[in-house]
C-alpha positions in Angstrom: 132.5 111.6 85.8 132.6 112.3 82.0 133.4 115.9 82.7 136.5 114.9 84.7 137.6 112.6 81.9 137.3 115.4 79.4 139.3 117.7 81.6 142.1 115.2 82.5 142.7 112.9 79.5 146.4 112.3 80.6 145.2 110.9 83.9 142.9 108.5 82.1 145.8 107.4 79.8 148.1 106.6 82.8 145.4 104.8 84.7 144.1 102.9 81.6 146.8 100.2 81.8 146.2 99.8 85.5 142.5 99.4 85.1 142.7 96.8 82.3 143.5 94.0 84.8 140.5 94.4 87.2 138.1 95.1 84.3 139.0 91.8 82.7 138.2 90.1 86.0 134.7 91.8 86.0 134.0 91.2 82.3 132.3 87.7 82.7 130.1 89.1 85.5 129.2 92.1 83.3 128.4 89.9 80.3 126.3 87.6 82.5 124.4 90.5 84.0 123.7 92.0 80.6 122.7 88.5 79.3 120.3 88.0 82.3 118.9 91.5 82.0 118.1 91.1 78.2 116.9 87.5 78.2 115.1 86.9 81.6 112.7 89.9 81.3 111.3 88.8 77.9 111.1 85.2 79.2 109.1 86.4 82.2 106.8 88.4 79.9 106.4 85.4 77.5 105.5 83.1 80.5 103.0 85.6 81.7 101.4 85.7 78.2 101.3 81.9 78.1 99.7 81.8 81.6 97.1 84.4 80.6 96.3 82.5 77.4 95.9 79.2 79.2 93.6 80.9 81.8 91.5 82.4 79.0 91.2 79.1 77.2 90.2 77.4 80.5 87.5 79.9 81.1 86.3 79.6 77.6 86.1 75.8 77.8 84.2 76.1 81.1 81.8 78.5 79.5 81.2 76.1 76.6 80.6 73.3 79.1 78.1 75.5 81.0 76.2 76.1 77.7 75.7 72.3 77.3 74.3 71.7 80.8 
């Protein structure tokens, strides 16, 4: 696609005004998609880390209890 744009810049200039309307309609969805992509994946990783830490602390507490009995 980039090669075609380099070959035909005049075609891009004429279609540029026509493509502004639909692109504005898609902008909120694109922003939402990028937002979700950049913020949900770290949140999932953070939640997995919290889960792993809580499981480790639970096992550690159970091991400490086993030492007393």
